[in-house]
N, C-alpha and C positions, 0 to 999 in steps of 0.2 A: 665743848669738852675742855676741862681745865688744863693748864700746862702740865700739871703733875700726871693727870690721866693720860695725856698725850705721850709723856715720857714713859710711863708704865706700859702703854700700849705698844710703843715702838720697841721697848726692851723685850716685851713678851713676844712680839712678832719676830724679832731677831733671834729669839730662842726657839722659834718654830712652833709657837703656841698660837692657836686661833683665838683672837680676842674679839668679842662682840662689842659694838659701840655702847657706851653708857646711855641709859635712858634718862639723862639729866641735862638741863640747860643752864648754863651760867647766866644768872640774871643780875648779879652784882659782884663787884670786886673793890674792896675798900683797903687802901694802903694804910698801914698802921705805924710805919716808921720810915726813916730815910734810907734804910738798907734794903728795901724791896720786899719786906714781909707783907703779906696781904691776908685779909679775911675774904674768902670766896663764899658766895651765896648761890646755891643751885636750886632750881625747881625740879622736883621729881614727881612725875605722874604715876600713880599706882596702876600697873597694867591690868590688874584683876578687879579694881574698884574704880569704875569711872566716876568722875565728879569729885575726886579727892586729889589734892595737890599738897605735897610736903615741900617745905623750904628747909634745906639743910645748909648749915654753915660749917666751915672748917678753916684751919689756919694753914697757909701755904708759905713756906720759908723761901726767901729770896736767895739769889746766888751768893751775895756777900755774907749772909748769915750761914749758908752752907759751908763756905770757905772758912769763916771764922770759927765755927764749931766743929768742923771736920766730919760731920754726919751728912754725907752727900746725898744719900738716897732715901731719906725718910722725913716725913712731916710729923708734927706732934699729934697726939691722940685727943686733941680738943675739938669738940663738935657740939652742935646744937640742932634742934629740929622743931618745927612748928607745922602742923598739918591742919588744913581747913577744907570744908566743903566748898568747891568751886563750880559746882553744877549739880544736876540731878544725879543722885547716887544709884549706880547699878553695880551690884556685887556679882562677880563671876565665880569661878571655881577656886575658892580659897581654902587653905588648910585650917581646919577648926581645932587642931590639937593645941596644947599649951605651948609648943615650940613655934607655932605659926609658920609664916612664909617669909623667905628673904625677898624683899621687894627690889632692892637696889644694892649694888656693891661697886666700889671704886677704889683702885689702888692708892695707897698712901706711902708706899715705898717701892723699891724696884721689884721686889718679889713677895715678901712675907707679910705685909701689913695691909689691911683693907678697912675702909670705912663701910659699914653695913647698916642698912635699914631693914628691920623686921616688922611684919604686921602680925598682930595677935588679935583674935576676936574674943572679947569677954562676953560670953553668952548670958551670964546672969545679969549683967548690967547693959546689955545690948549696945556695946561700944567697941569701936575699932581702936586699937592701941598701936602706935608706931614708936619703935625703939631704935635710936641711933646709937651705935657703939663701934669700937674698933676691934677687929679680930686680928690677932697675931698668932703665928705658928707656935711659938714657944712661950711668949710672955704676954698674956692677955691684959688689956687695960680695964680698969674699973671706972673709967670716965664714960658716962652715958647720959642720955636725955630721952624723955618720952613726950609724946603729944597724943591726944585722944580726940576721936570724932564720935560723939554720942549719936546713936541712931534712934533713940527713944522718940516716939511721936513723929518720926520723919517718914516721908513717902519714899521707901527704899524698894528697889526692884531686885529680887534675888533670883539669879539664873537657875539655881538648883532648889529653890524654895528656902524660906527662912528656917534656920535650925531652931529646935525647941530648947528652951533654957534647962 
């Protein structure tokens, strides 16, 4: 779990809120400057689609940057995503609506800001779409990225049967 996620979990715990562990693993941490700012790379396995792994990146501000800019409890809304097939695909109970499912969420501020990964199934093109964005309570960010997994001509096991286009 990233340092920011640990901070958010500790803060939420101190407020009496039950926090479930993030289903992501930090697989990379690249320093970008001398004041401790880092780019974090996490691997996120989709809990309802076995055989798909998304790699999500985000910017984590260091303590010197937090002191310098005065914004103690928040990281920027810059993120990226790349999802790939990493094994045989088995699709469980997924939401087939246009809103899709929230696959992953991680705090980017003490309380109000989260990095979110949503999965949407494009029936017409037989493709899984993964969208990473930042959700804020009052001021949403337009910064986002997508990655797709085409299922066309793939040997995919559907738990509830493949939906008709």
